[in-house]
C-alpha positions, 0 to 999 in steps of 0.5 A: 411282911410277917406283920401284914400277914399277921394283920391278915389273920387278926382281921379274919379272926375278929371279923369271924368272932364279931357279929359281922354282917355277910357283906362285912365278912366278905370285905374282911376276906377281901382285904386279907386275900390281898394282903396275902397277894401283896406279900406273895408278889413281893417274896417272888422274886422276878428276875427280869425287867417287866413293862408296866401295863399300857394304861389303866386297864390291861390288855393282851400286850400286857399279858404278853409281857408278864411274868408267869409261873413255870412248873417250878414255881419260878417267874418266867417270861413266856417262852419254851416253859410257858406259852400263853393261849390267847383265845382263852383270855378274860379281863375283870377284877378277881381279888376285889381290889377294884383293878381289872385283872385277867384270867388266862389259859396257859400251856407248861409242856411236860419234858417230853413236850406234851401239852399240860394247861393250866388256868392262870390268875393274873393280878394287876399289882404295882401297874404290872400283871403277874401270875400269882396262882394256877390250876390244872386244867389237864392235857387238852382244852376246849372252852366254849365260854370264860369270863370274870364276873363278881371276882370269880372266873367262870369257864363253860359254867364252872366257877373258880376263885382266888383266895389268897394265892391259891385258885380253887374251883367253887360251887 
């Protein structure tokens, strides 16, 4: 795993130091990000069996069986610590690997059971979906528009991208 991460760093450094075109730079960033995501999945243990996706294109049933990050960053099943808000689900290729992933909103209630909503990036890797990163949305959520396009998650016009295993807002 360390060798894979070193390869990602070398790839980015060589692309940055060369006369690479913007398209070549983007491909290098995507490849390095995919390496980080693969290592992240391998290093994060899933302590329960996960059913493989129903087919080549993930669906809501696959999301219901997927592992999610809880407030301690452990991968868990949907339940008391993480619940899926199904009406805020979009499918599309988030990490530019040619496979559809998902962007979802989850609730991770506080100890007082008050809601805490997060945008969660669900990667399609090894024929399962898993939650690699999330970003806080606040204590209430009302989304009018959500979709995945050109590797970005777009919610009410605001764009988010996955960089390695970090979800961030972009301009």
